[in-house]
DSSP file (Angstrom, degrees, kcal/mol; ACC not computed):
  #  RESIDUE AA STRUCTURE BP1 BP2  ACC     N-H-->O    O-->H-N    N-H-->O    O-->H-N    TCO  KAPPA ALPHA  PHI   PSI    X-CA   Y-CA   Z-CA
    1    1 A M              0   0    0      0, 0.0     2,-0.2     0, 0.0    38,-0.0   0.000 360.0 360.0 360.0 127.4  132.9  154.3   25.5
    2    2 A A        -     0   0    0      1,-0.1     3,-0.1     2,-0.0    74,-0.0  -0.497 360.0-170.6 -76.7 142.2  132.1  151.0   23.9
    3    3 A D  S    S+     0   0    0     -2,-0.2     2,-0.3    34,-0.1    -1,-0.1   0.383  70.3  41.3-111.8   2.0  128.5  149.9   23.7
    4    4 A R        -     0   0    0     33,-0.1     2,-0.3    17,-0.0    35,-0.1  -0.944  61.0-165.3-141.7 163.4  129.2  146.3   22.4
    5    5 A M  E     -A   22   0A   0     17,-2.5    17,-2.8    -2,-0.3     2,-0.4  -0.938  29.0-102.0-142.8 166.0  131.6  143.6   23.0
    6    6 A K  E     -Ab  21  77A   0     70,-1.7    72,-3.0    -2,-0.3     2,-0.4  -0.742  33.3-160.7 -92.7 138.8  132.7  140.3   21.3
    7    7 A L  E     -Ab  20  78A   0     13,-2.2    13,-1.8    -2,-0.4     2,-0.4  -0.978  10.0-176.7-124.0 132.0  131.3  137.0   22.6
    8    8 A D  E     - b   0  79A   0     70,-2.7    72,-2.9    -2,-0.4     2,-0.5  -0.994   5.8-171.3-122.2 131.9  132.7  133.5   22.0
    9    9 A I  E     -Ab  17  80A   0      8,-2.9     7,-3.1    -2,-0.4     8,-1.4  -0.956  20.2-178.1-122.3 109.8  131.0  130.4   23.3
   10   10 A L  E     +Ab  15  81A   0     70,-3.1    72,-2.6    -2,-0.5     5,-0.2  -0.890  11.8 177.5-118.8 137.8  133.4  127.5   22.7
   11   11 A T  E >   -A   14   0A   0      3,-1.6     3,-1.8    -2,-0.4    72,-0.2  -0.814  48.0-101.0-125.7 167.8  133.0  123.8   23.4
   12   12 A P  T 3  S+     0   0    0      0, 0.0     3,-0.1     0, 0.0    71,-0.1   0.768 124.7  55.1 -60.3 -22.5  135.3  120.8   22.7
   13   13 A R  T 3  S-     0   0    0      1,-0.3     2,-0.2    70,-0.1    70,-0.0   0.421 125.3 -83.8 -90.9   1.9  133.0  120.1   19.7
   14   14 A G  E <   -A   11   0A   0     -3,-1.8    -3,-1.6     0, 0.0    -1,-0.3  -0.628  64.1 -34.2 123.5 177.6  133.5  123.6   18.2
   15   15 A A  E     -A   10   0A   0     -5,-0.2    -5,-0.2    -2,-0.2     3,-0.2  -0.525  30.6-173.6 -77.7 133.5  132.2  127.1   18.5
   16   16 A K  E    S+     0   0A   0     -7,-3.1     2,-0.3     1,-0.5    -6,-0.2   0.783  87.7   2.0 -86.8 -37.1  128.5  127.7   19.3
   17   17 A R  E    S-A    9   0A   0     -8,-1.4    -8,-2.9     3,-0.0    -1,-0.5  -0.981  73.2-172.5-144.9 143.0  129.0  131.5   18.8
   18   18 A E  E     -     0   0A   0     -2,-0.3   -10,-0.2   -10,-0.2    61,-0.1  -0.939  64.9 -15.7-145.5 120.8  132.3  133.1   17.7
   19   19 A G  E    S+     0   0A   0     -2,-0.4     2,-0.2   -12,-0.3   -11,-0.2   0.754  81.4 157.4  66.4  28.0  133.1  136.8   17.6
   20   20 A I  E     -A    7   0A   0    -13,-1.8   -13,-2.2     1,-0.0     2,-0.5  -0.597  43.4-119.3 -85.9 148.9  129.5  138.1   17.7
   21   21 A D  E     +A    6   0A   0     -2,-0.2    36,-0.5   -15,-0.2   -15,-0.2  -0.748  40.2 169.9 -86.7 126.3  128.8  141.6   18.8
   22   22 A V  E     -A    5   0A   0    -17,-2.8   -17,-2.5    -2,-0.5    34,-0.1  -0.968  39.6-138.5-135.0 151.2  126.6  141.7   21.9
   23   23 A P  S    S-     0   0    0      0, 0.0     2,-0.3     0, 0.0    -1,-0.1   0.632  84.1 -31.8 -81.6 -13.2  125.6  144.6   24.2
   24   24 A G        -     0   0    0     31,-0.2    31,-0.6    13,-0.2     2,-0.3  -0.938  56.6-135.5 173.4 170.6  126.0  142.3   27.3
   25   25 A V  E     -CD  36  54A   0     11,-2.0    11,-2.7    -2,-0.3     2,-0.4  -0.996   4.9-148.9-148.9 143.6  125.7  138.7   28.5
   26   26 A E  E     +CD  35  53A   0     27,-2.7    27,-2.3    -2,-0.3     9,-0.2  -0.954  25.0 179.1-114.1 134.0  124.3  137.0   31.6
   27   27 A L  E     -C   34   0A   0      7,-2.9     7,-2.6    -2,-0.4     2,-1.1  -0.897  36.4-105.3-134.8 159.3  125.9  133.8   32.8
   28   28 A P  E     -C   33   0A   0      0, 0.0    20,-2.3     0, 0.0     5,-0.2  -0.712  42.7-171.5 -88.2  94.7  125.6  131.2   35.5
   29   29 A G  E >   -CE  32  47A   0      3,-1.5     3,-1.2    -2,-1.1    18,-0.2  -0.310  37.7-104.8 -77.5 166.8  128.4  131.9   37.9
   30   30 A L  T 3  S+     0   0    0     16,-0.9     3,-0.1     1,-0.3    -1,-0.1   0.827 122.3  38.6 -62.1 -31.4  129.3  129.6   40.8
   31   31 A L  T 3  S-     0   0    0      1,-0.4    -1,-0.3     2,-0.0     2,-0.2   0.261 132.3 -64.7-104.2  11.7  127.8  132.0   43.3
   32   32 A G  E <  S-C   29   0A   0     -3,-1.2    -3,-1.5     2,-0.0    -1,-0.4  -0.779  81.5 -25.2 134.2-178.2  124.8  133.0   41.2
   33   33 A E  E     -C   28   0A   0     -2,-0.2     2,-0.4    -5,-0.2    -7,-0.0  -0.343  56.4-167.8 -65.7 143.4  124.0  134.8   38.0
   34   34 A L  E     -C   27   0A   0     -7,-2.6    -7,-2.9    -2,-0.0     2,-0.4  -0.988   8.1-149.9-133.8 148.2  126.5  137.4   36.7
   35   35 A G  E     -C   26   0A   0     -2,-0.4     2,-0.5    -9,-0.2    -9,-0.2  -0.913   4.2-160.8-117.0 143.0  126.2  140.0   34.0
   36   36 A V  E     -C   25   0A   0    -11,-2.7   -11,-2.0    -2,-0.4     3,-0.1  -0.990  11.3-178.9-126.3 127.6  129.0  141.3   31.9
   37   37 A L    >   -     0   0    0     -2,-0.5     3,-1.2   -13,-0.2   -13,-0.2  -0.775  43.3 -69.6-117.0 163.4  128.7  144.6   30.0
   38   38 A P  T 3  S+     0   0    0      0, 0.0    -1,-0.1     0, 0.0   -33,-0.1  -0.185 119.4  23.5 -52.9 146.8  131.2  146.4   27.7
   39   39 A E  T 3  S+     0   0    0      1,-0.2     2,-0.1   -35,-0.1   -34,-0.0   0.671  84.4 159.8  67.5  21.4  134.3  147.8   29.4
   40   40 A H    <   -     0   0    0     -3,-1.2    -1,-0.2     1,-0.1    36,-0.2  -0.392  51.3 -96.5 -64.7 149.3  134.0  145.3   32.3
   41   41 A V        -     0   0    0      1,-0.1    -1,-0.1    -2,-0.1    31,-0.1  -0.423  49.3 -96.6 -65.5 145.3  137.2  144.8   34.2
   42   42 A P        +     0   0    0      0, 0.0     2,-0.3     0, 0.0    31,-0.2  -0.348  60.3 146.5 -63.8 142.1  139.1  141.8   33.0
   43   43 A F  E     - F   0  72A   0     29,-1.4    29,-3.0    -3,-0.1     2,-0.4  -0.976  37.8-137.4-165.3 166.3  138.6  138.6   35.1
   44   44 A V  E     + F   0  71A   0     -2,-0.3     2,-0.3    27,-0.2    27,-0.2  -0.997  30.1 161.4-130.5 136.1  138.5  134.8   34.9
   45   45 A T  E     - F   0  70A   0     25,-2.2    25,-3.1    -2,-0.4     2,-0.2  -0.984  37.7-106.1-149.9 158.9  135.9  132.7   36.8
   46   46 A A  E     - F   0  69A   0     -2,-0.3   -16,-0.9    23,-0.2     2,-0.3  -0.578  31.0-155.4 -80.7 149.6  134.3  129.3   36.8
   47   47 A V  E     -EF  29  68A   0     21,-2.7    21,-2.0    -2,-0.2   -18,-0.2  -0.933   4.1-143.7-122.7 152.8  130.8  128.9   35.5
   48   48 A K        -     0   0    0    -20,-2.3    17,-0.1    -2,-0.3    76,-0.0  -0.653  42.8 -71.3-106.6 166.3  128.3  126.1   36.4
   49   49 A P  S    S+     0   0    0      0, 0.0     2,-0.3     0, 0.0    17,-0.2  -0.337  84.4 102.4 -57.0 137.1  125.8  124.5   34.2
   50   50 A G  E    S- G   0  65A   0     15,-2.1    15,-3.0    78,-0.1     2,-0.5  -0.932  70.0 -51.5 177.6-156.1  123.0  126.9   33.5
   51   51 A V  E     - G   0  64A   0     -2,-0.3     2,-0.4    13,-0.2    13,-0.2  -0.939  35.9-154.6-116.5 129.8  121.5  129.2   30.9
   52   52 A V  E     - G   0  63A   0     11,-2.8    11,-2.0    -2,-0.5     2,-0.4  -0.860  15.5-166.5 -99.3 135.7  123.5  132.0   29.1
   53   53 A R  E     +DG  26  62A   0    -27,-2.3   -27,-2.7    -2,-0.4     2,-0.3  -0.975  19.8 139.1-127.6 137.6  121.4  134.9   27.8
   54   54 A F  E     -DG  25  61A   0      7,-2.0     7,-3.4    -2,-0.4     2,-0.5  -0.970  45.7-106.6-161.4 169.7  122.4  137.6   25.4
   55   55 A R  E     - G   0  60A   0    -31,-0.6     2,-0.5    -2,-0.3   -31,-0.2  -0.917  22.6-171.1-107.4 132.1  121.0  139.7   22.5
   56   56 A Q  E >   - G   0  59A   0      3,-2.8     3,-1.9    -2,-0.5     2,-0.4  -0.937  69.7 -47.7-121.7 105.2  122.3  139.0   18.9
   57   57 A G  T 3  S-     0   0    0     -2,-0.5    -2,-0.0   -36,-0.5     0, 0.0  -0.576 123.0 -24.6  66.6-127.0  120.9  141.7   16.7
   58   58 A N  T 3  S+     0   0    0     -2,-0.4     2,-0.4    -3,-0.1    -1,-0.3   0.389 120.1  99.2 -94.3   2.8  117.2  142.0   17.5
   59   59 A E  E <   -G   56   0A   0     -3,-1.9    -3,-2.8     2,-0.0     2,-0.6  -0.742  67.0-140.0 -98.7 137.1  117.0  138.5   18.8
   60   60 A S  E     -G   55   0A   0     -2,-0.4     2,-0.4    -5,-0.2    -5,-0.2  -0.836  29.1-160.2 -89.0 124.6  117.1  137.4   22.4
   61   61 A V  E     -G   54   0A   0     -7,-3.4    -7,-2.0    -2,-0.6     2,-0.4  -0.880  14.8-174.2-116.7 139.4  119.2  134.2   22.6
   62   62 A R  E     -G   53   0A   0     -2,-0.4     2,-0.4    -9,-0.2    -9,-0.2  -0.992   3.5-178.5-127.9 138.4  119.4  131.5   25.3
   63   63 A L  E     -G   52   0A   0    -11,-2.0   -11,-2.8    -2,-0.4     2,-0.5  -1.000  25.3-132.5-133.2 137.4  121.8  128.6   25.4
   64   64 A A  E     -GH  51  86A   0     22,-2.5    22,-2.6    -2,-0.4     2,-0.4  -0.776  35.1-171.8 -82.5 130.3  122.1  125.8   27.9
   65   65 A V  E     -GH  50  85A   0    -15,-3.0   -15,-2.1    -2,-0.5    20,-0.2  -0.936  16.1-137.9-127.4 149.6  125.7  125.5   28.9
   66   66 A G        -     0   0    0     18,-2.8   -16,-0.1    -2,-0.4   -19,-0.0  -0.212  50.6 -56.5 -87.6-174.5  127.7  123.0   30.9
   67   67 A A  S    S+     0   0    0     15,-0.1    16,-2.7   -18,-0.1     2,-0.3  -0.222  78.3 112.4 -62.6 154.0  130.4  123.7   33.4
   68   68 A G  E     -FI  47  82A   0    -21,-2.0   -21,-2.7    14,-0.2     2,-0.3  -0.951  57.1 -67.0 174.9-154.0  133.4  125.7   32.3
   69   69 A F  E     -FI  46  81A   0     12,-2.8    12,-3.0    -2,-0.3     2,-0.4  -0.964  26.3-150.3-133.5 147.5  135.3  128.9   32.5
   70   70 A L  E     -FI  45  80A   0    -25,-3.1   -25,-2.2    -2,-0.3     2,-0.4  -0.964  10.5-170.5-117.1 132.1  134.6  132.5   31.6
   71   71 A E  E     -FI  44  79A   0      8,-2.7     8,-3.1    -2,-0.4     2,-0.6  -0.993   7.0-167.2-123.4 128.7  137.3  135.0   30.6
   72   72 A V  E     -FI  43  78A   0    -29,-3.0   -29,-1.4    -2,-0.4     6,-0.2  -0.970  20.9-153.7-109.2 119.1  136.7  138.7   30.2
   73   73 A T    >   -     0   0    0      4,-2.9     3,-1.5    -2,-0.6     4,-0.1  -0.487  26.4-118.6 -93.3 163.1  139.7  140.3   28.4
   74   74 A D  T 3  S+     0   0    0      1,-0.3    -1,-0.1    -2,-0.2    -2,-0.0   0.602 112.4  67.6 -72.5  -9.1  140.9  143.9   28.6
   75   75 A A  T 3  S-     0   0    0      2,-0.1    -1,-0.3   -36,-0.0    -3,-0.0   0.331 122.2-102.0 -90.3   6.6  140.3  144.0   24.8
   76   76 A G  S <  S+     0   0    0     -3,-1.5   -70,-1.7     1,-0.3     2,-0.4   0.757  77.8 134.9  83.1  23.7  136.5  143.8   25.4
   77   77 A R  E     -b    6   0A   0    -72,-0.2    -4,-2.9    -4,-0.1     2,-0.5  -0.885  40.6-157.1-109.8 139.4  136.1  140.1   24.5
   78   78 A V  E     -bI   7  72A   0    -72,-3.0   -70,-2.7    -2,-0.4     2,-0.5  -0.972  12.7-172.6-115.4 120.4  134.1  137.6   26.5
   79   79 A V  E     -bI   8  71A   0     -8,-3.1    -8,-2.7    -2,-0.5     2,-0.6  -0.958   7.4-169.0-120.9 119.8  135.1  134.0   26.1
   80   80 A L  E     -bI   9  70A   0    -72,-2.9   -70,-3.1    -2,-0.5     2,-0.7  -0.936   1.9-170.1-107.5 116.1  133.1  131.2   27.6
   81   81 A L  E     +bI  10  69A   0    -12,-3.0   -12,-2.8    -2,-0.6     2,-0.3  -0.932  21.3 166.8-103.6 112.3  134.8  127.8   27.4
   82   82 A C  E     - I   0  68A   0    -72,-2.6   -14,-0.2    -2,-0.7   -15,-0.1  -0.913  47.7-121.9-131.8 155.9  132.3  125.1   28.4
   83   83 A E  S    S-     0   0    0    -16,-2.7     2,-0.3    -2,-0.3   -70,-0.1   0.776  93.4  -8.6 -67.0 -26.0  132.1  121.4   28.3
   84   84 A R        -     0   0    0    -17,-0.2   -18,-2.8   -73,-0.1     2,-0.3  -0.978  57.7-166.8-165.0 158.6  128.9  121.5   26.2
   85   85 A A  E     -H   65   0A   0     -2,-0.3     2,-0.4   -20,-0.2   -20,-0.2  -0.969   6.1-166.7-154.5 137.8  126.2  123.9   24.9
   86   86 A L  E     -H   64   0A   0    -22,-2.6   -22,-2.5    -2,-0.3     5,-0.0  -0.985  17.5-135.0-131.1 138.7  122.8  123.4   23.4
   87   87 A E    >   -     0   0    0     -2,-0.4     3,-1.7   -24,-0.2     4,-0.4  -0.520  38.9-105.9 -76.8 155.6  120.4  125.7   21.5
   88   88 A P  G >  S+     0   0    0      0, 0.0     3,-1.3     0, 0.0    -1,-0.1   0.869 121.4  55.8 -52.7 -38.9  116.8  125.4   22.6
   89   89 A G  G 3  S+     0   0    0      1,-0.2    47,-0.0     3,-0.1    -3,-0.0   0.649 101.8  57.6 -70.5 -14.5  115.9  123.5   19.4
   90   90 A E  G <  S+     0   0    0     -3,-1.7     2,-0.5     2,-0.0    -1,-0.2   0.491  86.4  99.4 -89.9  -5.8  118.6  120.9   20.2
   91   91 A I    <   -     0   0    0     -3,-1.3     2,-1.1    -4,-0.4     3,-0.1  -0.716  63.0-150.4 -92.9 127.3  117.1  120.0   23.5
   92   92 A D     >  -     0   0    0     -2,-0.5     4,-2.5     1,-0.2     5,-0.2  -0.816  15.4-170.7 -92.4  96.4  114.9  116.9   23.9
   93   93 A K  H  > S+     0   0    0     -2,-1.1     4,-2.7     1,-0.2     5,-0.2   0.876  80.9  50.5 -61.2 -41.3  112.7  118.1   26.7
   94   94 A E  H  > S+     0   0    0      2,-0.2     4,-2.5     1,-0.2    -1,-0.2   0.926 112.5  46.4 -64.9 -43.8  111.0  114.7   27.3
   95   95 A A  H  > S+     0   0    0      2,-0.2     4,-2.6     1,-0.2     5,-0.2   0.901 113.4  49.7 -64.3 -40.7  114.4  112.9   27.5
   96   96 A A  H  X S+     0   0    0     -4,-2.5     4,-2.4     2,-0.2    -2,-0.2   0.916 111.5  48.2 -65.5 -42.8  115.8  115.5   29.8
   97   97 A R  H  X S+     0   0    0     -4,-2.7     4,-2.1     2,-0.2    -2,-0.2   0.919 112.9  48.4 -61.8 -44.0  112.7  115.4   32.1
   98   98 A A  H  X S+     0   0    0     -4,-2.5     4,-1.8     1,-0.2    -2,-0.2   0.925 113.8  45.6 -63.9 -44.6  112.9  111.6   32.3
   99   99 A R  H  X S+     0   0    0     -4,-2.6     4,-2.6     1,-0.2    -1,-0.2   0.878 109.8  55.4 -68.0 -35.9  116.6  111.5   33.0
  100  100 A L  H  X S+     0   0    0     -4,-2.4     4,-2.7     1,-0.2     5,-0.2   0.909 106.3  51.1 -63.3 -40.9  116.2  114.3   35.6
  101  101 A S  H  X S+     0   0    0     -4,-2.1     4,-2.2     2,-0.2    -1,-0.2   0.915 111.0  48.9 -60.7 -42.6  113.6  112.1   37.4
  102  102 A E  H  X S+     0   0    0     -4,-1.8     4,-2.4     2,-0.2    -2,-0.2   0.929 112.2  47.4 -62.0 -46.1  116.1  109.2   37.4
  103  103 A V  H  X S+     0   0    0     -4,-2.6     4,-2.4     1,-0.2    -2,-0.2   0.923 112.7  48.8 -64.4 -44.9  119.0  111.3   38.7
  104  104 A E  H  X S+     0   0    0     -4,-2.7     4,-2.0     1,-0.2    -1,-0.2   0.886 111.6  50.0 -63.4 -38.1  116.8  112.8   41.5
  105  105 A A  H  X S+     0   0    0     -4,-2.2     4,-1.3    -5,-0.2    -1,-0.2   0.902 110.0  51.0 -65.3 -40.5  115.6  109.3   42.5
  106  106 A E  H  < S+     0   0    0     -4,-2.4     4,-0.4     1,-0.2     3,-0.3   0.902 110.2  48.8 -63.6 -41.0  119.2  108.1   42.6
  107  107 A L  H >< S+     0   0    0     -4,-2.4     3,-1.0     1,-0.2    -1,-0.2   0.873 108.9  53.9 -65.6 -37.1  120.2  111.0   44.8
  108  108 A R  H 3< S+     0   0    0     -4,-2.0    -1,-0.2     1,-0.2    -2,-0.2   0.772  94.9  69.4 -68.0 -26.1  117.2  110.3   47.1
  109  109 A Q  T 3< S+     0   0    0     -4,-1.3     2,-0.9    -3,-0.3    -1,-0.2   0.721  78.3  90.8 -67.4 -20.0  118.2  106.7   47.6
  110  110 A Y    <   +     0   0    0     -3,-1.0     4,-0.1    -4,-0.4    -1,-0.1  -0.676  39.3 157.8 -82.3 109.3  121.3  107.7   49.6
  111  111 A T        +     0   0    0     -2,-0.9    -1,-0.2     2,-0.1     3,-0.1   0.579  68.9  35.2-102.3 -15.8  120.3  107.8   53.3
  112  112 A G  S    S-     0   0    0      1,-0.3    -2,-0.0    -3,-0.2     0, 0.0  -0.249 114.2 -29.3-114.8-155.3  123.8  107.5   54.5
  113  113 A P        -     0   0    0      0, 0.0     2,-0.4     0, 0.0    -1,-0.3  -0.287  53.6-163.2 -63.5 146.7  127.2  108.7   53.3
  114  114 A I        -     0   0    0     -4,-0.1    -4,-0.0    -3,-0.1     0, 0.0  -0.991  28.2-105.2-128.7 138.5  127.7  109.2   49.6
  115  115 A S     >  -     0   0    0     -2,-0.4     4,-2.7     1,-0.1     5,-0.2  -0.313  24.9-124.3 -63.8 147.2  131.1  109.5   48.0
  116  116 A A  H  > S+     0   0    0      1,-0.2     4,-2.7     2,-0.2     5,-0.2   0.890 111.3  51.1 -58.4 -40.4  132.1  113.0   47.0
  117  117 A A  H  > S+     0   0    0      2,-0.2     4,-2.5     1,-0.2    -1,-0.2   0.921 110.8  47.2 -66.7 -43.0  132.7  111.8   43.4
  118  118 A T  H  > S+     0   0    0      2,-0.2     4,-2.4     1,-0.2     5,-0.2   0.935 115.0  45.9 -63.5 -46.1  129.3  110.1   43.1
  119  119 A F  H  X S+     0   0    0     -4,-2.7     4,-3.0     1,-0.2     5,-0.2   0.933 113.0  50.2 -62.4 -44.8  127.5  113.1   44.6
  120  120 A R  H  X S+     0   0    0     -4,-2.7     4,-2.6    -5,-0.2     5,-0.2   0.924 112.2  47.4 -58.9 -46.2  129.4  115.6   42.4
  121  121 A D  H  X S+     0   0    0     -4,-2.5     4,-2.2     2,-0.2    -1,-0.2   0.929 116.0  43.2 -63.1 -46.2  128.7  113.6   39.2
  122  122 A L  H  X S+     0   0    0     -4,-2.4     4,-2.5    -5,-0.2    -2,-0.2   0.896 114.6  50.3 -67.9 -39.0  125.0  113.3   40.0
  123  123 A D  H  X S+     0   0    0     -4,-3.0     4,-2.5    -5,-0.2    -2,-0.2   0.902 111.2  48.5 -66.8 -40.3  124.7  116.9   41.1
  124  124 A Q  H  X S+     0   0    0     -4,-2.6     4,-2.4    -5,-0.2    -1,-0.2   0.906 112.2  48.8 -66.1 -39.9  126.4  118.1   37.9
  125  125 A E  H  X S+     0   0    0     -4,-2.2     4,-2.5    -5,-0.2    -2,-0.2   0.919 111.3  50.1 -65.1 -41.3  124.1  116.0   35.8
  126  126 A R  H  X S+     0   0    0     -4,-2.5     4,-2.6     1,-0.2    -2,-0.2   0.930 112.0  47.6 -60.6 -45.7  121.0  117.2   37.6
  127  127 A T  H  X S+     0   0    0     -4,-2.5     4,-2.1     1,-0.2    -1,-0.2   0.883 111.5  50.5 -64.2 -39.2  122.1  120.9   37.1
  128  128 A W  H  X S+     0   0    0     -4,-2.4     4,-2.1     2,-0.2    -1,-0.2   0.914 111.8  47.2 -64.7 -43.6  122.9  120.3   33.5
  129  129 A L  H  X S+     0   0    0     -4,-2.5     4,-2.1     1,-0.2    -2,-0.2   0.903 111.5  50.9 -65.7 -40.9  119.4  118.7   32.9
  130  130 A Q  H  X S+     0   0    0     -4,-2.6     4,-2.4     1,-0.2    -1,-0.2   0.890 108.6  52.8 -61.7 -39.4  117.7  121.5   34.8
  131  131 A A  H  X S+     0   0    0     -4,-2.1     4,-2.4     2,-0.2    -2,-0.2   0.915 107.5  51.3 -62.4 -43.6  119.6  124.1   32.6
  132  132 A Q  H  X S+     0   0    0     -4,-2.1     4,-2.5     1,-0.2    -1,-0.2   0.925 111.4  47.2 -59.7 -45.0  118.3  122.3   29.5
  133  133 A L  H  X S+     0   0    0     -4,-2.1     4,-1.5     2,-0.2    -2,-0.2   0.896 112.2  49.1 -67.7 -39.3  114.7  122.5   30.7
  134  134 A R  H  < S+     0   0    0     -4,-2.4    -1,-0.2     1,-0.2    -2,-0.2   0.896 114.3  46.9 -64.7 -38.0  115.0  126.1   31.7
  135  135 A C  H  < S+     0   0    0     -4,-2.4    -2,-0.2     1,-0.2    -1,-0.2   0.898 111.9  49.3 -69.1 -40.6  116.5  127.0   28.3
  136  136 A A  H  <        0   0    0     -4,-2.5    -1,-0.2     1,-0.2    -2,-0.2   0.746 360.0 360.0 -74.5 -24.0  113.9  125.0   26.3
  137  137 A D     <        0   0    0     -4,-1.5    -1,-0.2    -5,-0.2    -2,-0.1   0.476 360.0 360.0 -79.3 360.0  110.9  126.5   28.0
């Protein structure tokens, strides 16, 4: 029985983590948080912006990630393909808080119908900003 698995966190700008051994990982699934442990059954699912958590050596690691897809392979590899990912030290908390206030104000201004595309874009940006703030705290 394996007690570790390989984790890759990949973005269009390159790998944030590649081939690291982890005992498990927690990710933001579309329907809530999900955890993956070694020998998990293979699957593919979408992930939403949020915080990924795992242990690397003795260190507890958190990364803010954007929307993407997760694949768990039958070879014990977990691959997260996401549009973006930030380490806590890369996050400008004040800028994220300010932009989050702007996005929430923009969402509140709609008292009538809002186009699906406009709502989706604003909601994704809000979720991404919230993920950054949760990761940085």
